[in-house]
MARBA-3410 file (N, C-alpha, C, O; in Angstrom, 1 decimal):
150
0.8,-1.2,0.0,0.0,0.0,0.0,0.9,1.2,0.0,1.9,1.3,0.7 ~ 0.5,2.2,-0.8,1.2,3.5,-0.8,0.3,4.6,-0.1,-0.8,4.7,-0.4 ~ 0.9,5.3,0.8,0.2,6.4,1.5,0.5,7.7,0.8,1.6,8.0,0.3 ~ -0.5,8.6,0.8,-0.4,9.9,0.2,-0.1,10.9,1.3,-0.9,11.1,2.2 ~ 1.0,11.7,1.2,1.3,12.8,2.1,0.9,14.0,1.4,1.3,14.3,0.2
0.1,14.9,2.0,-0.4,16.1,1.4,0.7,17.2,1.5,0.9,17.9,0.5 ~ 1.4,17.3,2.6,2.4,18.3,2.8,3.2,17.9,4.1,2.7,17.2,4.9 ~ 4.4,18.5,4.2,5.1,18.4,5.5,4.7,19.6,6.3,4.8,20.7,5.8 ~ 4.2,19.3,7.5,3.6,20.4,8.3,4.7,21.2,9.0,4.7,22.5,8.9 ~ 5.7,20.6,9.6,6.8,21.3,10.2,8.0,20.4,10.5,7.9,19.2,10.4
9.1,21.0,10.8,10.3,20.3,11.3,10.5,20.7,12.7,10.5,21.9,13.1 ~ 10.6,19.7,13.6,10.8,19.9,15.0,12.2,19.9,15.5,13.0,18.9,15.1 ~ 12.7,20.9,16.2,14.0,21.0,16.8,13.9,21.1,18.3,13.3,22.1,18.8 ~ 14.5,20.2,19.0,14.6,20.4,20.5,15.9,21.1,20.8,17.0,20.7,20.3 ~ 15.8,22.2,21.5,17.0,23.0,21.8,17.2,23.3,23.3,16.2,23.1,24.0
18.3,23.7,23.7,18.6,24.2,25.1,18.5,25.7,25.2,17.8,26.2,26.1 ~ 19.2,26.4,24.3,19.2,27.9,24.4,18.1,28.4,23.4,18.4,28.8,22.3 ~ 16.9,28.4,23.9,15.8,28.7,23.1,15.9,30.1,22.4,15.7,30.3,21.2 ~ 16.3,31.1,23.2,16.3,32.5,22.7,17.4,32.7,21.6,17.2,33.4,20.6 ~ 18.5,32.0,21.8,19.6,32.1,20.8,19.2,31.4,19.5,19.5,32.0,18.4
18.6,30.3,19.5,18.2,29.6,18.3,17.0,30.3,17.6,17.0,30.5,16.4 ~ 16.1,30.9,18.4,15.0,31.7,17.9,15.6,32.9,17.1,15.2,33.2,16.0 ~ 16.5,33.6,17.7,17.2,34.8,17.1,17.9,34.3,15.8,17.9,35.1,14.8 ~ 18.6,33.2,15.8,19.3,32.7,14.7,18.3,32.6,13.5,18.6,33.0,12.4 ~ 17.2,31.9,13.7,16.2,31.8,12.6,15.5,33.1,12.2,15.2,33.3,11.0
15.4,34.0,13.2,14.9,35.3,12.8,15.8,36.1,11.9,15.4,36.9,11.1 ~ 17.1,35.8,12.1,18.1,36.5,11.2,17.9,36.0,9.7,18.3,36.8,8.8 ~ 17.2,34.9,9.5,16.9,34.4,8.1,15.5,34.8,7.7,15.0,34.3,6.7 ~ 14.8,35.6,8.5,13.5,36.1,8.2,12.4,35.3,8.7,11.2,35.6,8.4 ~ 12.7,34.3,9.5,11.6,33.5,10.1,10.9,34.3,11.2,11.6,35.1,11.9
9.6,34.1,11.4,8.9,34.9,12.4,8.2,33.9,13.4,7.7,32.9,13.0 ~ 8.4,34.2,14.7,7.8,33.3,15.7,6.3,33.4,15.7,5.7,34.5,15.7 ~ 5.6,32.3,15.8,4.2,32.2,15.9,3.8,31.3,17.1,4.5,30.3,17.3 ~ 2.8,31.7,17.8,2.3,30.8,18.9,3.3,30.4,19.9,3.4,29.3,20.4 ~ 4.2,31.4,20.3,5.2,31.1,21.4,4.5,31.0,22.7,3.7,31.8,23.1
4.7,29.8,23.4,4.0,29.6,24.6,4.6,28.4,25.4,5.4,27.6,24.9 ~ 4.3,28.4,26.7,4.6,27.2,27.5,3.4,26.2,27.4,2.3,26.6,27.4 ~ 3.8,25.0,27.3,2.8,23.9,27.1,3.0,22.9,28.2,4.1,22.4,28.4 ~ 1.9,22.5,28.9,2.0,21.4,29.8,0.6,20.8,30.0,-0.4,21.4,29.5 ~ 0.5,19.6,30.6,-0.8,19.1,30.9,-0.9,17.6,30.4,0.0,17.1,29.8
-2.1,17.1,30.6,-2.3,15.7,30.3,-2.1,15.3,28.9,-1.5,14.3,28.5 ~ -2.6,16.2,27.9,-2.5,15.9,26.5,-1.0,15.8,26.1,-0.6,14.9,25.4 ~ -0.2,16.8,26.6,1.2,16.8,26.3,1.9,15.6,26.8,2.7,14.9,26.1 ~ 1.5,15.2,28.1,2.1,14.0,28.6,1.8,12.8,27.8,2.7,11.9,27.5 ~ 0.6,12.7,27.3,0.2,11.5,26.4,0.9,11.6,25.1,1.4,10.5,24.6
0.9,12.7,24.4,1.5,12.9,23.1,3.0,12.6,23.2,3.6,12.0,22.3 ~ 3.7,13.1,24.2,5.2,13.0,24.3,5.6,11.7,25.0,6.7,11.2,24.8 ~ 4.6,11.1,25.7,5.0,9.9,26.4,5.9,10.1,27.6,6.7,9.3,28.0 ~ 5.8,11.4,28.1,6.7,11.8,29.3,5.7,12.3,30.4,4.9,13.2,30.1 ~ 5.9,11.8,31.6,5.0,12.2,32.7,5.4,13.6,33.1,6.6,13.9,33.3
4.4,14.5,33.4,4.7,15.8,33.9,5.5,16.7,32.9,6.3,17.5,33.3 ~ 5.3,16.5,31.6,6.1,17.2,30.6,5.7,18.7,30.6,4.5,19.0,30.8 ~ 6.7,19.5,30.4,6.4,21.0,30.3,7.5,21.5,29.3,8.7,21.2,29.4 ~ 7.0,22.3,28.3,8.0,22.8,27.3,7.6,24.2,26.9,6.5,24.6,27.1 ~ 8.6,24.9,26.4,8.4,26.2,25.8,8.5,26.0,24.3,9.6,25.5,23.9
7.6,26.5,23.6,7.5,26.2,22.1,7.2,27.4,21.3,6.5,28.3,21.8 ~ 7.8,27.5,20.1,7.4,28.5,19.1,7.5,27.9,17.8,8.4,27.1,17.5 ~ 6.6,28.2,16.9,6.7,27.8,15.5,7.3,29.0,14.8,6.8,30.1,14.9 ~ 8.4,28.7,14.0,9.1,29.7,13.3,8.7,29.6,11.8,9.0,28.6,11.2 ~ 8.0,30.6,11.3,7.5,30.5,9.9,8.5,31.3,9.0,8.9,32.4,9.3
8.8,30.6,7.9,9.7,31.2,6.9,9.0,32.4,6.3,7.8,32.6,6.3 ~ 9.8,33.3,5.6,9.2,34.5,5.0,8.1,34.2,4.0,7.1,35.0,4.0 ~ 8.2,33.1,3.3,7.2,32.8,2.3,6.1,31.9,2.9,5.2,31.4,2.2 ~ 6.3,31.6,4.2,5.4,30.7,5.0,5.3,29.3,4.4,4.3,28.6,4.7 ~ 6.3,28.8,3.7,6.3,27.5,3.1,6.9,26.5,4.1,6.7,25.3,4.0
7.7,27.0,5.0,8.4,26.2,6.0,8.1,26.6,7.4,8.1,27.8,7.7 ~ 7.8,25.7,8.3,7.7,26.0,9.7,8.6,25.1,10.5,8.7,23.9,10.3 ~ 9.3,25.7,11.4,10.2,25.0,12.3,9.7,25.1,13.7,9.5,26.3,14.2 ~ 9.4,24.0,14.4,9.0,24.0,15.7,10.2,24.0,16.7,10.9,22.9,16.7 ~ 10.4,25.0,17.4,11.5,25.1,18.4,10.9,24.7,19.7,9.8,25.2,20.1
11.5,23.7,20.4,11.0,23.2,21.7,12.2,23.2,22.7,13.2,22.6,22.4 ~ 11.9,23.9,23.8,12.8,23.8,25.0,12.1,23.0,26.1,11.1,23.5,26.6 ~ 12.6,21.9,26.4,11.9,21.1,27.5,12.3,21.7,28.9,13.5,21.8,29.2 ~ 11.3,22.1,29.6,11.5,22.6,31.0,11.5,21.4,31.9,12.3,21.4,32.9 ~ 10.6,20.5,31.7,10.5,19.3,32.5,10.1,18.1,31.5,9.1,18.2,30.8
10.9,17.1,31.5,12.2,16.9,32.1,13.3,17.8,31.4,13.3,17.9,30.2 ~ 14.2,18.3,32.2,15.3,19.1,31.6,16.2,18.2,30.9,16.5,17.1,31.4 ~ 16.8,18.6,29.8,17.8,17.8,29.0,19.1,18.0,29.7,19.8,19.0,29.5 ~ 19.5,17.0,30.6,20.7,17.1,31.3,21.9,16.6,30.5,23.0,16.9,30.9 ~ 21.7,15.8,29.5,22.8,15.2,28.7,22.6,15.5,27.2,22.3,14.6,26.5
22.8,16.8,26.8,22.6,17.1,25.4,23.6,16.3,24.6,24.8,16.0,25.0 ~ 23.2,15.9,23.4,24.0,15.1,22.5,25.1,16.0,22.0,25.0,17.2,21.9 ~ 26.2,15.4,21.5,27.2,16.1,20.8,26.6,16.7,19.5,25.8,16.0,18.9 ~ 27.0,17.9,19.1,26.5,18.4,17.8,26.8,17.4,16.7,27.8,16.7,16.6 ~ 25.8,17.2,15.8,25.9,16.3,14.7,27.0,16.7,13.7,27.3,17.9,13.5
27.6,15.8,13.1,28.6,16.0,12.0,27.8,15.8,10.7,26.7,15.3,10.7 ~ 28.4,16.2,9.6,27.8,16.2,8.3,27.4,14.8,7.9,26.5,14.6,7.1 ~ 28.1,13.8,8.4,27.8,12.4,8.0,27.1,11.6,9.1,27.1,10.4,9.0 ~ 26.5,12.3,10.1,25.7,11.6,11.1,24.4,11.0,10.6,23.7,11.7,9.8 ~ 24.1,9.8,11.0,22.8,9.2,10.5,21.6,10.0,11.1,21.7,10.6,12.1
20.5,9.9,10.3,19.3,10.6,10.8,19.2,12.0,10.1,19.9,12.3,9.2 ~ 18.2,12.7,10.6,18.0,14.1,10.1,19.2,14.9,10.5,19.5,15.0,11.7 ~ 19.9,15.5,9.5,21.2,16.1,9.8,21.3,17.5,9.4,22.2,18.2,9.9 ~ 20.5,18.0,8.5,20.6,19.4,8.2,19.3,20.0,7.6,18.5,19.2,7.1 ~ 19.3,21.3,7.6,18.1,22.0,6.9,18.7,22.8,5.8,19.7,23.5,5.9
18.2,22.6,4.6,18.7,23.3,3.4,17.7,24.5,3.0,16.5,24.3,3.0 ~ 18.3,25.6,2.8,17.5,26.8,2.4,18.1,27.5,1.2,19.3,27.6,1.1 ~ 17.3,27.9,0.3,17.7,28.7,-0.9,17.6,30.2,-0.5,16.6,30.6,0.1 ~ 18.7,30.9,-0.7,18.8,32.3,-0.3,19.3,33.1,-1.5,19.7,32.6,-2.5 ~ 19.2,34.4,-1.3,19.8,35.4,-2.2,21.1,35.9,-1.5,21.1,36.0,-0.3
22.1,36.3,-2.3,23.3,36.9,-1.8,24.0,36.0,-0.8,24.3,36.5,0.3 ~ 24.3,34.8,-1.2,25.0,33.8,-0.3,26.3,34.4,0.2,26.6,34.2,1.4 ~ 27.1,35.1,-0.6,28.4,35.6,-0.1,28.2,36.5,1.1,29.0,36.5,2.0 ~ 27.2,37.4,1.0,26.9,38.3,2.1,26.5,37.6,3.4,26.9,37.9,4.5 ~ 25.6,36.6,3.2,25.2,35.8,4.4,26.4,35.1,5.0,26.5,35.1,6.3
27.2,34.5,4.2,28.4,33.8,4.8,29.3,34.8,5.5,29.8,34.5,6.6 ~ 29.5,35.9,4.9,30.3,37.0,5.6,29.7,37.3,7.0,30.4,37.4,8.0 ~ 28.4,37.5,7.0,27.7,37.9,8.3,27.8,36.8,9.3,28.0,37.0,10.5 ~ 27.6,35.5,8.8,27.6,34.4,9.8,29.1,34.2,10.3,29.2,33.7,11.5 ~ 30.1,34.4,9.5,31.4,34.3,10.0,31.7,35.4,11.0,32.4,35.1,12.0
31.2,36.6,10.9,31.3,37.6,11.9,30.7,37.2,13.2,31.1,37.7,14.3 ~ 29.7,36.4,13.1,29.0,35.9,14.3,29.6,34.6,14.9,29.1,34.0,15.8 ~ 30.8,34.3,14.3,31.6,33.1,14.7,31.0,31.8,14.6,31.2,30.9,15.4 ~ 30.1,31.6,13.6,29.6,30.3,13.3,30.7,29.4,12.6,31.5,30.0,11.8 ~ 30.6,28.1,12.8,31.6,27.2,12.3,31.2,26.7,10.9,30.2,26.1,10.7
32.1,27.1,9.9,31.8,26.7,8.5,32.4,25.3,8.2,33.6,25.1,8.5 ~ 31.5,24.4,7.7,32.0,23.1,7.3,32.6,23.1,5.9,33.6,22.4,5.7 ~ 32.1,23.9,5.0,32.6,24.1,3.7,32.7,25.5,3.3,32.0,26.4,3.9 ~ 33.5,25.8,2.3,33.5,27.1,1.7,32.3,27.2,0.7,31.7,26.1,0.4 ~ 32.1,28.3,0.1,31.1,28.4,-1.0,31.7,27.7,-2.2,32.8,28.0,-2.7
30.9,26.7,-2.7,31.3,26.0,-3.9,30.2,26.1,-4.9,29.1,26.3,-4.6 ~ 30.7,26.1,-6.2,29.7,26.2,-7.3,29.5,24.8,-7.8,30.5,24.0,-8.1 ~ 28.3,24.4,-8.0,27.9,23.1,-8.5,27.3,23.2,-9.9,26.2,23.7,-10.1 ~ 28.0,22.6,-10.9,27.5,22.5,-12.3,26.9,23.7,-12.8,25.9,23.7,-13.6 ~ 27.4,24.9,-12.5,26.9,26.2,-13.0,25.4,26.4,-12.7,24.8,27.1,-13.4
24.9,25.6,-11.7,23.5,25.7,-11.4,23.3,26.5,-10.1,22.4,27.3,-9.9 ~ 24.2,26.2,-9.1,24.0,26.9,-7.8,25.4,27.0,-7.1,26.3,26.3,-7.4 ~ 25.4,27.9,-6.1,26.5,28.0,-5.2,25.9,27.5,-3.9,24.8,27.7,-3.5 ~ 26.8,26.8,-3.1,26.3,26.1,-1.9,27.4,26.1,-0.8,28.6,26.0,-1.2 ~ 27.0,26.1,0.4,27.9,25.9,1.5,27.2,25.4,2.7,25.9,25.5,2.8
27.9,24.8,3.7,27.3,24.2,4.9,28.0,24.9,6.1,29.2,25.2,6.1 ~ 27.2,25.2,7.1,27.8,25.7,8.4,26.9,25.3,9.6,25.8,24.8,9.4 ~ 27.5,25.4,10.7,26.8,25.0,12.0,26.4,26.3,12.7,27.2,27.2,13.0 ~ 25.1,26.4,12.9,24.5,27.4,13.7,24.6,27.1,15.2,25.3,26.2,15.6 ~ 23.8,27.8,16.0,23.8,27.5,17.4,23.4,26.1,17.7,22.6,25.5,17.0
24.0,25.5,18.8,23.7,24.2,19.2,24.0,23.1,18.1,23.5,22.0,18.1 ~ 24.9,23.5,17.2,25.3,22.5,16.2,24.3,22.3,15.1,24.5,21.3,14.3 ~ 23.3,23.1,14.9,22.3,22.9,13.9,23.0,23.2,12.5,23.5,24.3,12.3 ~ 23.0,22.2,11.7,23.6,22.3,10.4,22.7,22.9,9.3,21.6,22.4,9.1 ~ 23.1,24.0,8.7,22.3,24.6,7.6,23.1,24.4,6.3,24.3,24.6,6.3
22.4,24.1,5.3,22.9,24.2,3.9,22.3,25.4,3.3,21.1,25.5,3.2 ~ 23.1,26.3,2.8,22.6,27.5,2.1,23.0,27.4,0.6,24.2,27.1,0.3 ~ 22.0,27.6,-0.2,22.2,27.5,-1.7,21.7,28.8,-2.3,20.6,29.3,-2.0 ~ 22.4,29.2,-3.3,22.0,30.4,-4.1,21.9,29.9,-5.6,22.9,29.4,-6.1 ~ 20.8,30.0,-6.2,20.6,29.5,-7.6,21.3,30.5,-8.5,21.2,31.7,-8.3
22.1,30.0,-9.5,22.8,30.9,-10.4,21.8,31.2,-11.6,21.0,30.4,-12.0 ~ 22.0,32.4,-12.1,21.2,32.8,-13.3,21.7,32.1,-14.5,22.8,32.3,-14.9 ~ 20.8,31.3,-15.1,21.2,30.6,-16.4,21.5,31.5,-17.5,22.1,31.0,-18.5 ~ 21.1,32.8,-17.5,21.3,33.7,-18.6,22.7,34.4,-18.5,23.0,35.1,-19.5 ~ 23.5,34.2,-17.5,24.8,34.8,-17.4,25.8,34.1,-18.2,27.0,34.6,-18.2
END
């Protein structure tokens, strides 16, 4: 049997430094929606965690095509955060975004001391691309489409 997916609703990220990660995505034009603390019986059942409490915001992209759910668990607190993922780590490992003026963004992110995995590379005269780690080791792939008429 084949199942039909209508759309991807959102990508969920569990973070420790909620404000820093929120600001990071705001720098890319994402806007926080429905920021709130959540707790109660329904959350306990959905999460499978007794007495769960979290602080949540949905970050909507400028074109509202992407939503990222940021979650900071207040209870239970994440006492043993994982090491930041490497580019070849199994599982969901990066978020890819198409941007304008990639060189300027890279320059700005370097001034903010983010760790770049790659330099800007050109792929088949189609796009420029690079990878870097944002706060808490979140890996972003940034790509800028090249004008085919140049």
